[in-house]
MARMAR-476512 format. One line per 3 residues: their letters; for each residue x, y, z of N, C-alpha, C, CB. Coordinates in nm, 3 decimals, always signed. Atoms other than C-alpha are relative to their C-alpha. Glycine has a CB too. Layout:
BEGIN
a> X Y Z X Y Z X Y Z X Y Z; ...;
***
This chain:
BEGIN
xxx> +0.083 -0.119 +0.000 +0.000 +0.000 +0.000 +0.086 +0.124 +0.000 -0.094 +0.000 +0.120; -0.082 -0.118 -0.009 +0.283 +0.235 +0.075 -0.056 +0.096 +0.104 +0.010 +0.069 -0.136; +0.040 -0.099 -0.100 +0.252 +0.537 +0.294 -0.051 +0.129 -0.063 +0.116 +0.031 +0.092;
xxx> +0.039 -0.123 +0.068 +0.149 +0.791 +0.031 -0.138 +0.048 +0.043 +0.002 -0.021 -0.150; +0.135 -0.041 -0.039 -0.223 +0.791 +0.111 -0.006 +0.041 +0.147 -0.100 -0.112 -0.026; -0.003 -0.038 -0.141 -0.148 +0.804 +0.483 +0.057 +0.140 +0.016 +0.083 -0.101 +0.082;
xxx> -0.058 -0.135 -0.005 +0.070 +1.111 +0.425 -0.098 +0.104 -0.054 +0.131 +0.004 -0.082; +0.102 -0.091 +0.054 -0.204 +1.270 +0.213 -0.107 +0.026 +0.106 -0.065 -0.059 -0.129; +0.100 -0.014 -0.106 -0.452 +1.205 +0.495 +0.048 +0.094 +0.109 -0.035 -0.136 +0.059;
xxx> -0.056 -0.088 -0.104 -0.223 +1.370 +0.750 +0.005 +0.144 -0.051 +0.142 -0.048 +0.041; -0.008 -0.135 +0.057 -0.171 +1.667 +0.516 -0.137 +0.067 -0.005 +0.062 -0.005 -0.140; +0.136 -0.056 +0.009 -0.545 +1.716 +0.457 -0.050 +0.039 +0.138 -0.098 -0.101 -0.064;
xxx> +0.046 -0.031 -0.135 -0.619 +1.699 +0.828 +0.083 +0.109 +0.066 +0.004 -0.125 +0.086; -0.081 -0.112 -0.050 -0.328 +1.934 +0.907 -0.054 +0.132 -0.056 +0.149 -0.018 -0.039; +0.060 -0.120 +0.060 -0.478 +2.186 +0.664 -0.133 +0.033 +0.069 -0.023 -0.020 -0.153;
xxx> +0.128 -0.022 -0.068 -0.822 +2.138 +0.821 +0.017 +0.050 +0.142 -0.081 -0.128 +0.001; -0.025 -0.043 -0.137 -0.683 +2.174 +1.171 +0.049 +0.144 +0.004 +0.102 -0.094 +0.068; -0.051 -0.138 +0.006 -0.489 +2.488 +1.083 -0.110 +0.099 -0.035 +0.113 +0.010 -0.102;
xxx> +0.110 -0.088 +0.042 -0.789 +2.641 +0.905 -0.100 +0.021 +0.113 -0.072 -0.058 -0.123; +0.102 -0.012 -0.105 -1.028 +2.566 +1.190 +0.051 +0.079 +0.120 -0.046 -0.138 +0.046; -0.052 -0.073 -0.116 -0.800 +2.699 +1.464 +0.026 +0.147 -0.033 +0.130 -0.065 +0.050;
xxx> -0.014 -0.141 +0.040 -0.723 +3.017 +1.267 -0.138 +0.067 +0.003 +0.064 +0.012 -0.142; +0.137 -0.053 -0.006 -1.099 +3.068 +1.226 -0.042 +0.024 +0.144 -0.098 -0.097 -0.068; +0.034 -0.013 -0.142 -1.142 +3.012 +1.599 +0.073 +0.118 +0.064 +0.033 -0.129 +0.074;
xxx> -0.074 -0.115 -0.052 -0.870 +3.268 +1.678 -0.070 +0.130 -0.041 +0.147 -0.001 -0.051; +0.073 -0.120 +0.044 -1.056 +3.527 +1.467 -0.132 +0.016 +0.076 -0.026 -0.006 -0.152; +0.123 -0.006 -0.079 -1.380 +3.439 +1.649 +0.027 +0.051 +0.141 -0.068 -0.138 +0.005;
xxx> -0.035 -0.046 -0.135 -1.209 +3.487 +1.985 +0.041 +0.148 -0.001 +0.114 -0.086 +0.057; -0.036 -0.143 +0.008 -1.061 +3.820 +1.874 -0.125 +0.086 -0.006 +0.090 +0.028 -0.124; +0.127 -0.074 +0.012 -1.410 +3.938 +1.776 -0.074 -0.001 +0.134 -0.089 -0.061 -0.111;
xxx> +0.068 +0.013 -0.129 -1.550 +3.811 +2.107 +0.065 +0.090 +0.105 +0.003 -0.146 +0.047; -0.069 -0.083 -0.100 -1.285 +3.982 +2.322 -0.010 +0.148 -0.035 +0.146 -0.041 +0.012; +0.013 -0.139 +0.041 -1.307 +4.304 +2.118 -0.137 +0.057 +0.035 +0.025 +0.013 -0.150;
xxx> +0.135 -0.047 -0.034 -1.680 +4.321 +2.195 -0.022 +0.007 +0.151 -0.104 -0.091 -0.064; +0.011 -0.012 -0.145 -1.610 +4.311 +2.569 -0.023 -0.132 +0.072 -0.110 +0.092 +0.033; +0.021 +0.130 -0.062 -1.643 +3.938 +2.632 +0.118 -0.041 +0.087 -0.025 -0.105 -0.106;
xxx> -0.103 +0.056 -0.087 -1.449 +3.754 +2.902 +0.003 -0.151 -0.019 -0.027 +0.037 +0.149; -0.023 +0.142 +0.027 -1.313 +3.399 +2.895 -0.115 -0.089 +0.046 +0.128 -0.044 +0.068; +0.104 +0.087 -0.054 -1.582 +3.242 +3.113 -0.142 +0.053 -0.021 +0.023 -0.021 +0.147;
xxx> +0.131 -0.059 +0.025 -1.870 +3.460 +2.993 -0.070 -0.074 -0.115 +0.013 +0.152 -0.033; +0.071 +0.079 +0.099 -2.117 +3.237 +2.810 -0.117 +0.076 -0.061 -0.049 -0.129 +0.062; +0.115 -0.073 +0.052 -2.414 +3.471 +2.773 +0.009 +0.146 +0.041 -0.133 -0.062 +0.050;
xxx> +0.007 -0.141 -0.036 -2.497 +3.840 +2.789 +0.102 +0.086 -0.073 +0.019 +0.015 +0.146; -0.100 -0.077 +0.075 -2.235 +3.953 +2.537 -0.054 +0.023 -0.141 +0.139 -0.075 -0.004; +0.046 -0.032 +0.135 -2.290 +4.115 +2.198 +0.040 -0.107 -0.101 +0.055 +0.135 -0.044;
xxx> -0.049 +0.106 +0.087 -2.088 +3.838 +2.032 +0.008 -0.128 +0.083 +0.140 +0.036 -0.063; +0.002 +0.127 -0.073 -2.126 +3.473 +2.133 +0.142 -0.048 +0.029 -0.076 -0.107 -0.079; -0.128 +0.061 -0.036 -1.839 +3.306 +2.316 +0.023 -0.116 -0.096 +0.001 -0.048 +0.151;
xxx> -0.025 +0.107 +0.096 -1.675 +3.077 +2.058 -0.009 -0.141 +0.058 +0.136 +0.018 -0.059; +0.012 +0.133 -0.061 -1.689 +2.789 +2.309 -0.138 -0.061 -0.026 +0.025 +0.009 +0.150; +0.134 +0.054 +0.022 -2.063 +2.755 +2.242 -0.038 -0.007 -0.147 -0.101 +0.084 +0.074;
xxx> +0.029 +0.005 +0.142 -2.034 +2.763 +1.863 +0.048 -0.131 -0.062 +0.065 +0.119 -0.071; -0.045 +0.120 +0.069 -1.998 +2.473 +1.619 +0.146 +0.009 -0.046 -0.089 -0.027 -0.119; -0.139 -0.017 +0.045 -1.665 +2.620 +1.503 +0.099 -0.056 +0.104 +0.030 +0.149 -0.027;
xxx> -0.087 +0.049 -0.106 -1.508 +2.535 +1.840 +0.007 -0.153 -0.002 -0.048 +0.050 +0.137; +0.004 +0.146 -0.002 -1.620 +2.173 +1.828 +0.056 -0.059 -0.130 -0.143 -0.049 +0.023; -0.063 +0.043 +0.125 -1.518 +2.142 +1.463 +0.152 +0.007 +0.010 -0.049 +0.085 -0.116;
xxx> -0.145 -0.012 -0.018 -1.170 +2.266 +1.556 +0.053 -0.112 +0.088 +0.035 +0.137 +0.062; -0.041 +0.112 -0.085 -1.149 +2.006 +1.834 +0.000 -0.130 -0.079 -0.093 -0.013 +0.122; +0.008 +0.122 +0.082 -1.259 +1.734 +1.590 +0.115 -0.006 -0.100 -0.135 -0.006 -0.074;
xxx> -0.113 -0.002 +0.093 -0.998 +1.843 +1.335 +0.131 -0.033 +0.072 +0.011 +0.136 -0.070; -0.123 +0.027 -0.075 -0.726 +1.839 +1.600 +0.008 -0.148 +0.039 +0.008 +0.089 +0.125; +0.001 +0.141 -0.039 -0.830 +1.493 +1.723 +0.027 -0.091 -0.120 -0.135 -0.036 +0.064;
xxx> -0.021 +0.085 +0.118 -0.845 +1.346 +1.372 +0.141 +0.016 -0.055 -0.101 +0.034 -0.109; -0.138 -0.021 +0.045 -0.511 +1.503 +1.280 +0.096 -0.081 +0.087 +0.037 +0.150 +0.005; -0.087 +0.075 -0.090 -0.345 +1.353 +1.588 -0.015 -0.150 -0.024 -0.033 +0.034 +0.148;
xxx> +0.024 +0.142 +0.025 -0.505 +1.015 +1.517 +0.065 -0.043 -0.132 -0.152 -0.029 -0.004; -0.060 +0.033 +0.130 -0.396 +1.021 +1.151 +0.152 -0.002 +0.009 -0.046 +0.101 -0.107; -0.145 -0.002 -0.017 -0.043 +1.112 +1.254 +0.047 -0.125 +0.075 +0.044 +0.127 +0.077;
xxx> -0.032 +0.123 -0.073 -0.042 +0.820 +1.499 -0.005 -0.121 -0.094 -0.098 -0.020 +0.118; +0.011 +0.110 +0.096 -0.157 +0.586 +1.220 +0.120 +0.001 -0.094 -0.132 +0.011 -0.080; -0.117 -0.011 +0.090 +0.121 +0.715 +0.993 +0.124 -0.057 +0.066 +0.024 +0.147 -0.039;
xxx> -0.119 +0.046 -0.073 +0.378 +0.632 +1.261 -0.012 -0.145 +0.050 +0.024 +0.091 +0.118; +0.021 +0.135 -0.055 +0.228 +0.290 +1.348 +0.053 -0.108 -0.094 -0.148 -0.022 +0.028; -0.046 +0.116 +0.078 +0.333 -0.054 +1.229 -0.104 -0.032 -0.109 +0.023 -0.124 +0.092;
xxx> +0.093 +0.028 +0.110 +0.181 -0.166 +0.895 -0.115 -0.093 +0.036 +0.076 -0.060 -0.114; +0.108 +0.092 -0.035 -0.019 -0.448 +1.057 -0.108 +0.064 +0.086 +0.057 -0.121 +0.072; +0.099 -0.068 -0.085 -0.198 -0.202 +1.289 -0.077 +0.108 -0.074 +0.070 +0.061 +0.121;
xxx> +0.060 -0.112 +0.073 -0.295 +0.047 +1.019 -0.149 -0.020 -0.024 +0.071 +0.019 -0.134; +0.140 +0.022 +0.038 -0.623 -0.113 +0.910 -0.095 +0.017 +0.119 -0.017 -0.139 -0.059; +0.087 -0.010 -0.118 -0.771 -0.143 +1.260 -0.012 +0.146 +0.046 +0.054 -0.087 +0.116;
xxx> +0.003 -0.141 -0.044 -0.674 +0.212 +1.358 -0.069 +0.089 -0.102 +0.142 +0.050 +0.025; +0.061 -0.081 +0.106 -0.786 +0.350 +1.022 -0.151 -0.012 +0.004 +0.053 -0.043 -0.138; +0.145 +0.016 -0.009 -1.135 +0.206 +1.068 -0.059 +0.088 +0.111 -0.036 -0.148 +0.026;
xxx> +0.047 -0.088 -0.108 -1.172 +0.390 +1.399 +0.005 +0.146 -0.042 +0.084 -0.020 +0.125; -0.011 -0.138 +0.049 -1.048 +0.712 +1.241 -0.109 +0.029 -0.102 +0.138 +0.025 -0.062; +0.103 -0.020 +0.102 -1.291 +0.663 +0.954 -0.136 +0.028 +0.064 -0.009 -0.122 -0.093;
xxx> +0.125 -0.027 -0.071 -1.582 +0.652 +1.200 -0.003 +0.144 +0.051 -0.018 -0.097 +0.118; -0.007 -0.138 -0.049 -1.468 +0.980 +1.356 -0.008 +0.099 -0.116 +0.129 +0.023 +0.080; +0.009 -0.087 +0.118 -1.421 +1.135 +1.011 -0.142 +0.003 -0.054 +0.098 -0.047 -0.110;
xxx> +0.140 +0.003 +0.043 -1.772 +1.023 +0.917 -0.087 +0.087 +0.090 -0.053 -0.143 -0.001; +0.076 -0.082 -0.094 -1.914 +1.182 +1.231 +0.032 +0.149 -0.020 +0.030 -0.042 +0.146; -0.038 -0.139 +0.024 -1.716 +1.501 +1.166 -0.060 +0.054 -0.129 +0.151 +0.013 -0.005;
xxx> +0.057 -0.041 +0.128 -1.838 +1.512 +0.807 -0.150 +0.026 +0.014 +0.024 -0.107 -0.108; +0.144 -0.020 -0.023 -2.202 +1.470 +0.913 -0.024 +0.127 +0.081 -0.062 -0.122 +0.073; +0.011 -0.120 -0.083 -2.157 +1.738 +1.181 +0.023 +0.127 -0.084 +0.100 -0.005 +0.117;
xxx> -0.033 -0.118 +0.080 -1.996 +1.982 +0.936 -0.107 +0.029 -0.105 +0.135 -0.018 -0.068; +0.103 -0.022 +0.102 -2.252 +1.931 +0.659 -0.134 +0.035 +0.066 -0.016 -0.125 -0.090; +0.120 -0.040 -0.074 -2.530 +1.958 +0.918 +0.003 +0.148 +0.035 -0.015 -0.082 +0.127;
xxx> -0.014 -0.143 -0.028 -2.396 +2.297 +1.025 -0.015 +0.082 -0.127 +0.137 +0.028 +0.065; +0.014 -0.071 +0.127 -2.369 +2.401 +0.662 -0.147 +0.004 -0.042 +0.087 -0.067 -0.109; +0.143 +0.003 +0.035 -2.730 +2.292 +0.602 -0.078 +0.101 +0.082 -0.058 -0.140 +0.021;
xxx> +0.064 -0.100 -0.085 -2.838 +2.505 +0.897 +0.028 +0.141 -0.051 +0.048 -0.015 +0.146; -0.035 -0.131 +0.056 -2.653 +2.801 +0.744 -0.082 +0.028 -0.126 +0.150 +0.007 -0.032; +0.082 -0.016 +0.122 -2.833 +2.745 +0.412 -0.143 +0.031 +0.039 +0.006 -0.127 -0.088;
xxx> +0.136 -0.024 -0.047 -3.166 +2.726 +0.594 -0.017 +0.144 +0.050 -0.037 -0.099 +0.111; +0.008 -0.136 -0.054 -3.097 +3.051 +0.782 +0.011 +0.104 -0.111 +0.111 +0.023 +0.105; -0.021 -0.094 +0.109 -2.978 +3.223 +0.465 -0.126 +0.014 -0.087 +0.118 -0.045 -0.086;
xxx> +0.119 -0.001 +0.085 -3.297 +3.131 +0.280 -0.124 +0.056 +0.068 -0.027 -0.138 -0.048; +0.113 -0.058 -0.072 -3.526 +3.275 +0.550 -0.026 +0.142 -0.050 +0.025 -0.002 +0.154; +0.031 -0.135 +0.049 -3.711 +3.595 +0.446 +0.061 +0.110 +0.087 -0.149 +0.018 -0.007;
xxx> -0.059 -0.098 -0.090 -3.590 +3.786 +0.755 +0.090 -0.072 +0.099 -0.110 +0.081 +0.074; -0.088 +0.077 -0.088 -3.292 +3.601 +0.899 +0.048 +0.084 +0.118 +0.121 -0.053 -0.078; -0.048 -0.065 -0.121 -3.181 +3.683 +1.252 +0.138 -0.053 +0.035 -0.098 -0.021 +0.118;
xxx> -0.132 +0.044 -0.044 -2.837 +3.663 +1.409 -0.016 -0.117 +0.097 +0.078 +0.117 +0.067; +0.007 +0.117 -0.087 -2.760 +3.341 +1.595 +0.139 -0.032 +0.053 -0.058 -0.121 -0.076; -0.128 +0.042 -0.058 -2.488 +3.216 +1.828 +0.053 -0.124 -0.070 -0.016 -0.027 +0.150;
xxx> -0.040 +0.124 +0.065 -2.484 +2.892 +1.630 +0.017 +0.019 -0.149 -0.103 -0.109 +0.027; -0.022 -0.026 +0.142 -2.388 +3.048 +1.300 +0.148 +0.017 -0.027 -0.078 +0.124 -0.045; -0.138 -0.022 +0.043 -2.069 +3.091 +1.104 +0.001 +0.130 -0.080 +0.055 -0.120 -0.086;
xxx> -0.062 -0.023 -0.129 -1.939 +3.347 +1.194 -0.104 +0.024 +0.108 +0.095 +0.118 -0.008; +0.092 -0.002 -0.113 -2.098 +3.343 +1.536 -0.056 +0.139 +0.026 +0.069 -0.052 +0.124; +0.065 -0.123 -0.042 -2.350 +3.611 +1.627 -0.023 +0.102 -0.109 +0.080 +0.062 +0.104;
xxx> +0.020 -0.095 +0.109 -2.364 +3.774 +1.285 -0.119 -0.041 -0.085 +0.126 +0.010 -0.086; +0.107 +0.031 +0.093 -2.640 +3.797 +1.029 +0.053 -0.098 -0.104 -0.055 +0.129 -0.067; -0.046 +0.101 +0.095 -2.628 +3.516 +0.775 +0.064 +0.061 -0.125 -0.116 -0.088 -0.041;
xxx> -0.065 -0.035 +0.125 -2.390 +3.552 +0.484 -0.021 -0.117 -0.095 +0.154 +0.032 +0.019; +0.012 +0.109 +0.096 -2.384 +3.343 +0.170 +0.067 -0.124 +0.059 +0.064 +0.039 -0.138; -0.056 +0.120 -0.064 -2.333 +2.988 +0.304 +0.128 -0.051 -0.067 -0.102 -0.110 -0.001;
xxx> -0.121 +0.044 +0.068 -2.067 +2.921 +0.041 +0.123 +0.082 +0.041 -0.020 +0.009 -0.151; -0.110 -0.084 -0.046 -1.854 +3.192 +0.205 +0.029 -0.019 +0.149 -0.031 +0.145 -0.028; -0.019 +0.021 -0.143 -1.867 +3.053 +0.560 +0.110 -0.103 +0.027 -0.131 -0.045 +0.064;
xxx> -0.099 +0.101 -0.038 -1.595 +2.858 +0.740 -0.062 -0.140 +0.010 +0.065 +0.037 +0.132; +0.067 +0.131 -0.009 -1.854 +2.579 +0.792 +0.007 -0.074 -0.133 -0.147 +0.018 +0.042; -0.004 +0.063 +0.132 -1.861 +2.513 +0.418 +0.139 -0.055 -0.030 -0.041 +0.101 -0.109;
xxx> -0.136 +0.046 +0.029 -1.484 +2.491 +0.384 +0.042 -0.113 +0.095 +0.098 +0.117 +0.011; -0.028 +0.109 -0.093 -1.455 +2.278 +0.697 -0.069 -0.129 -0.043 -0.045 +0.039 +0.140; +0.073 +0.117 +0.048 -1.721 +2.043 +0.557 +0.070 -0.062 -0.121 -0.145 +0.038 -0.035;
xxx> -0.074 +0.051 +0.116 -1.528 +2.014 +0.230 +0.127 -0.072 +0.042 +0.034 +0.113 -0.097; -0.125 +0.062 -0.046 -1.206 +1.935 +0.414 -0.030 -0.132 +0.070 +0.077 +0.095 +0.094; +0.038 +0.126 -0.065 -1.376 +1.673 +0.633 -0.040 -0.104 -0.104 -0.116 +0.023 +0.098;
xxx> +0.041 +0.094 +0.105 -1.533 +1.515 +0.323 +0.122 -0.053 -0.077 -0.099 +0.068 -0.096; -0.122 +0.042 +0.069 -1.195 +1.508 +0.148 +0.077 -0.101 +0.084 +0.089 +0.122 -0.031; -0.070 +0.092 -0.089 -1.035 +1.342 +0.451 -0.073 -0.134 +0.008 +0.015 +0.061 +0.140;
xxx> +0.077 +0.124 -0.003 -1.317 +1.086 +0.461 +0.022 -0.082 -0.127 -0.149 +0.030 +0.019; -0.025 +0.068 +0.127 -1.268 +1.002 +0.093 +0.140 -0.063 +0.001 -0.015 +0.097 -0.118; -0.135 +0.054 -0.009 -0.893 +0.958 +0.151 +0.002 -0.120 +0.093 +0.100 +0.107 +0.049;
xxx> +0.008 +0.112 -0.094 -0.971 +0.732 +0.447 -0.060 -0.124 -0.066 -0.083 +0.039 +0.122; +0.060 +0.111 +0.072 -1.197 +0.515 +0.232 +0.101 -0.060 -0.098 -0.128 +0.046 -0.075; -0.103 +0.048 +0.094 -0.919 +0.491 -0.029 +0.110 -0.078 +0.072 +0.061 +0.118 -0.076;
xxx> -0.102 +0.071 -0.078 -0.671 +0.387 +0.240 -0.047 -0.140 +0.037 +0.036 +0.078 +0.128; +0.052 +0.131 -0.039 -0.894 +0.105 +0.362 -0.013 -0.091 -0.122 -0.137 +0.015 +0.069; +0.009 +0.082 +0.122 -0.960 -0.013 +0.005 +0.137 -0.046 -0.047 -0.067 +0.079 -0.112;
xxx> -0.136 +0.036 +0.043 -0.589 -0.008 -0.078 +0.063 -0.102 +0.094 +0.089 +0.124 -0.007; -0.058 +0.092 -0.098 -0.508 -0.200 +0.239 -0.053 -0.142 -0.016 -0.027 +0.049 +0.141; +0.060 +0.133 +0.019 -0.739 -0.488 +0.146 +0.065 -0.062 -0.116 -0.151 +0.005 -0.021;
***
C-alpha cells in the first residue's frame, strides 16, 4: 500500500486543523473586542466561541489530525484497525460539518434572517453559506473521509 495515502490524509487533516484553529482565533478576537471575558457564556454582543460549532469542529480536526499522525507512525499491521476507527470519527465530523452548513443554508434562505450564536461566523447575520468557514470545513472533512476510504480499500 505504501505510505502515500497516509501522508495525504495527514496533510489534509493538518490543513483542516490549521484552518479551523485560525478561524477560531478570529472568532475569539471578535469576542474579546466586543467586551467578552473567557468564562462569559451569555450576555455579550458576540457569542463566546466555546458555544459555537466552530469550536467543536476545531477540536474534531485536531483529534483526527493527531489520530492520523499516529496511524502514519504505526506498524503496517496495525494500520487497518486504527484506520477504521479514524474513519468513524471522520464520518461523524463530516455529518456534523454538513449539518452545520445545512443550517446556514436554511438561515440564509429565510425571508428575515436573525443573528444566531450557532452560526458561522458566530453572532452575525447570515452571509452566503458558500462563504462561511462551515462550508470549507465540511469540504475538508469530506476530502479526509474520501482519503480514508481509499486507504482502507488499498489495504485490502
